[in-house]
N, C-alpha and C positions, 0 to 999 in steps of 0.2 A: 750469503754463500751462494743461495740459489741464481742470483744475478750473474755471479762470475762464472758459473759452470754453463748456465744457459747461454751466456755470449759467447763462450769458448766452442760449445757445440754447434751454435748458431753459425759462426765463421766457418767451422770445419765443415758444415753441412753446404754452404754455399760454395767452398773450393771442391767438394766433392761433386755437386752439380756441375760446375763448370769443367772439372775434369772428365766426367762422364760425358758431356757434351763434346769434348775435344776428342775423346775416344772413339765415339759414335761417329764423328765426321771424318777423322783421318785414322783409318784402321789399316792402311796398306802398309805402313813402316811397322806396325806393331805384329803383323802376322810371322814376321820373319825372327823376332825374338822371343815369341811364345811357343811352348812345346806343350801340345795335347790339349790345348784350349783355344777356342776361336777368339778374335779379338773382340767380337760383339756379343760374348756369353753373358745374358744377363744376371745369371746367377753369381757368377765369380764377380761381376760388377757390383752387384748389390752387397755380396759378402765383404769385398773391399771397404765399401762405403762404410757398412756398419761397424768393420773393425776399426776403421779410422776414426769414426764418431766416438765409438767406445774409448779409444785410447785418449782422445782428447779431452773427453768428459774426467777420466781419470788423472790427467795430467793437470787439469784445472781444479779438480776437488781437493787434491793433496793441499796445496798452498792455501786455498781459500778455507780449508777447514783448520789450518794452523792459525791465520789470521783471525778467524772467528772467535777463537779461543783467548785471544788476547784482550786485556783491559785497555780500552782506548786512551784513558787519562794517563795511564803509565807509559805508554808507548808515546804520547805527546810530551810527557815530561822528560823523558830520555832523548827525544830529537831536540 
């Protein structure tokens, strides 16, 4: 269960880092659609990254918890 959740959070973290790099490099287009927030606001970017990593952890935790409760032999017999 820990492996599935850690992999999901790792992949999400890599995507967030790439997204932050893109946002920091190309902010000119974002300034037009943002209201009241600068395109390079570090607190907002960190908050968004933390939110997405938390959601990814919950999204990976639910199916892995259900899979961990199953008996492997019974699952193999039904397959």
